[in-house]
N, C-alpha and C positions, 0 to 999 in steps of 0.2 A: 504494499500500499504506500501511497505517497503521504507520509506522516506530516502533520503540522509541525513546524519547527519552532522551538523556543530556545534553541541553542545559540549561545553568544557567537556572533560572527556570521550568522545565517542570513544576514542582510546582504550578503554576497559582496562585501567590500573586499578589495584586493589585500592579500597578506604578503609578507615578504617572499613566500614560496611560490607565489603565482605571478603571472605576467600582468602588466598594467591592464586595467579594464579597457574594453573596447566598446563602442556604441553597439547597441542591439541592432540586428538587421531584420528588416521585414522579411517574412517568408516569401519565397518565390511565388509568382502569380499562380503557377500550377498547384503548389502546395496550399496556398491560401484558398483556392477554389475547391480543393478536395476536402470533404467534410466526412468524418466518421460519424455514423448514426448507430445508436444502441436503443432497442426497444425496452420499455419499462411499464409495468402495470402498477397501479396504486393500490395498496393493501391497507387494512385497518391500522397496522403498525405505523404507517406513514402519516396518518392524519392526527389532528388535534381534536380537542372536545367539540369544536365546531364543525367537524367533518371535512375540513380542508387540510391539505398537506401542510404539515408544520414547516415553517420557513427554513429551519436548519437542515432539513432533509434534502433540500436541493443541493447542498454541499456534498452529501452522500451520493446522490444521483450523479453529480459531476465527477466525483472521484471514480465511481464505477465505470463511467464512460471513458475517462482518461485511461484507466487500467485496461479496459477491453480494447481501446485504440492501440495501445502499446502491444498488447497480446496479438492483435490482428496483424501487426507488423513483424511478428516473431520475437517480440521483446518482452517476454514475461519478466516481471520485476524480480522475482526470486532468482531467476536464471541470470539476469543482468548483474545482480549483486554478487553472485558467485563468480561470474565471468570477469567482471571489471573491478570489483571491490568498491563499487560506488552505488549510489541510489538517489532518487529524486525525493525532495521534500517540498512541501508547499511553503512559499515565502510571502505570498500575497494573494488575497482573494477579495474580489469586488463583485457584488451581485446586485442586480436590479430586479425587483419583483413587479410583474405587470398584471397578472391574473391568476387566481388560484386553481390548482388541480384538486380533484375530489376522488373519493373512494371509487375504485374500478375504472378510472380513467386510464386510457392507454396513451403513453407519451413516447416521444422520440427525443432522446438526449444526444446532443451532438458535441463533438470536439474537433477543433481545427487549429493548426499551428498559426499563430498570428505573427510572432517574431521569435528570433533566437539570438542568443549571444554565446559566448564561449562557456558560460557556466549556468545559464538559465534559459528557459523557454517560457513564452507567454502563450497560453492556450485560450482561445475564445470558445465559450460553451453556451449552449441554449437548451432549455427544456421546452418542447413544443407539444401541444395537444394534437394527437393524430386526427386528420381530417374526418375519418370515419366516425369520430365521436361527436361530431357537430351535425345538427340538422338544418339543411338548407334545401331549397328547390333543386332538383336534379340538373336543371339547365345551367346553373351557375357553377363555375369551377370552385372547388373548396380548397383553401390554402390552410396549412397548419397554423394554429394560434400560438403566438409566442407567449409563454407563461413567465419565464424567468431567463435572464441572460447574465453572463459574467465573463470576467477574465480571471484566470488563475495563473499565477507565476510560480513555476516549480524550478528549484535550484538543484544542481548536482553536487553531492557531498561525498566524501570519503566515508564509507559505511562504518569503519572502525572508530574514526575520530569525530565524525559529523562536521568536519571542517569543509568549507567550500572548495571545490576542485573544478577543473575543466571537464566539460563533457567530452568523453573520448571522440576523436574525429570521425571514426567509422560510424559510431552511433548517431552523431549529429548529422552526418550525410544521409543516413537511413531515415531519420526523422524528417529532414527537410526535402526529401525527394518526392 
């Protein structure tokens, strides 16, 4: 999992062992256009007393979609840690809530690379209500409804020390292609 980090230095500032920071780069247009989608159904455990999805659960939904996105690229997080000695941690999360999801709703949760640097990635994510869940006249095209959107910044750290590190070049290439 991409754990939330409360580790000193996780704000990704350069340390004497790392190269000087470089500006983050926007993802290439092809990568920005490609969007991973993960289906999700809302269960009782996801809702609050009012019957709508509890706001913090969108962070869980986004976490699962990012994890499945990496897995779809052949980058299971346990395997990454064993192979490279590093792992991703969440360093920043910004969400905007637009409309509630309710019990039994079917959602599409997305993840797409927005930008990358040497030690972090910014992932754009959305939770959308599937069009089949909405009732409209058949003649009108039905678009998914945006329920929640956000950007999540994940940083690469050494798994043993939790100190910021560079994302391995081959991994960065695979993520940005």
